[in-house]
C-alpha positions, 0 to 999 in steps of 0.5 A, a space after each residue: 555216373 552218379 547223376 544217372 542213378 540219382 535222378 530216378 532215386 530222387 523221383 521215387 523218393 519224392 513220390 513216396 515222401 508225398 504221403 508222409 506230408 499228407 499226414 499233416 493235412 487237413 489243418 485246422 486254423 481258426 476253426 477252418 479246415 484246410 486240405 494241403 496236398 503235396 505234389 512233390 513228384 509233379 514238381 519234379 516231373 515239370 522240372 524234368 520236362 523243362 530241363 531234360 526231355 519231354 519223352 523222359 518226363 512223359 515216361 516217368 509220368 506214365 510209370 509213376 501215374 500208374 503207381 499213384 493210381 494203384 497206391 492211392 486211388 482205387 481207379 487206374 487211369 486218373 494220374 496215369 493220364 494227368 502226370 504225362 499230360 502235365 509233363 507234355 504241357 510243360 515241355 510244349 510251353 517251355 519251347 516258346 519261352 525262356 527257361 528263366 527260373 521265375 517263369 519256370 516257377 510260374 509255369 509250375 504253379 499254373 500246371 499244379 493248379 491245373 493238376 488239382 483242377 483235373 483231379 477234382 473234376 475227375 473225382 466229381 465226375 465219378 462221384 468220389 467227392 461231394 465237395 462243391 467247387 467253392 469248398 474245393 477252391 477255398 479249402 483245398 486249391 488255395 492251401 495246396 497251391 501255397 504249400 507247393 509254391 513253398 516247396 518249389 521255392 525251397 527245393 526247385 533249384 536243387 532239383 533242377 541242378 540234379 536234372 541238369 547234371 543228369 542230362 549232362 552225364 547222359 550226353 556223349 562227351 565231345 
């Protein structure tokens, strides 16, 4: 019973913790400025799509994408589209391969890079950023990918465990 409630609480907690970790960015290292964008909720969403259901992940993606757009961006629609799209891709890709943790880790990294690229392209298209692609790649995409990779390695298995337990709790007993 607890897992039915705990997984949505984890989702909301990860969503609201992201801005706190964003306070540590940008980082100055040897005179270089690096922007690290945590995507804890997106990692959760990918794991939810892989280990639970596509429908549940897409619903979470729409709800939290809308919240993200209202909370962080002045324009509604960017993350409302990106989050469900990432969840959908994760669910579709995982149907064709095994759910080995190493592959899921690789899939999550690829999808997080895609999320960053899509958000950059949207921002560039509507004039929210003046950053060139080379600047984006060097100062934001690479540090963000490394940071989120560390998050997945440290917490991915634990999040996966909660998602699997929730799925088992929701399945009818045989």
